[in-house]
N, C-alpha and C positions, 0 to 999 in steps of 0.2 A: 535359593528362593525359586519356587516353581510358578509357572503361569497356569492358566486354566486349560492349557492344551494337553490334557491327559497326563499330567505329571512331568511334562518336559521342562527343562530349565527355561528361564526367562529369555535366554538368547542362545543361539548355537555357538557363540564365541567360546574358544578355548584359550584365548590369549596368544595365538600364533597368527597374527594378522599379516597378510601380504598384499592388501588392496592398494598400497601405494605403488606397487610395481606390477600387479596382476589384476586382470579384470575380474577373476574369480578368486576369492580368498582360499589359499591352500590349507588354512586351519579349519575353517567351518564350511566352505563350499558355497557361500553366498556371494552375489555380485557386490561390487563396490557400492552401488545404489541401495541394495538391500541392507548392507551393513550401516551405511550412513543414515538411512531412514527407518531403521528397525523400530525405534520408539514411537514412530508415527503410524506404523502399519496396524490395521485392524487384526483382531484375533483370527479371522478367516484368512487374511493375507499371510499372516505368520504361519498358519497351518499349511497353506499351500507351499510356502518356502521350505518348511520342515519336511514335508512329504517329498519334495523334489530332491533336496540335498541328501535325504536318507536313501531314496531310490538310487540316486547316482552313486552314493557311497565312496566318492573319490577323495574327499577331504581327510585330513589327518584325524579329525574327530572320529571318523568311522573305521580307522585302521586298527588292527589288533596290536600292532607294534608301535603305536603312537607314543609320544613323549611321556 
């Protein structure tokens, strides 16, 4: 299912969550706060997060060799 954010998935989550142990999720690149509050963020706030995690590109979501 897609959001109104230019065809992006509803969430950056790829089911590889590490926020119990890491401040930044290794799967999607969001902070623990962003993960837990995602459903409450506005479209603009979500867009800002998507832009940041895409720009950083360090999460498994953005790796070519991902699971």
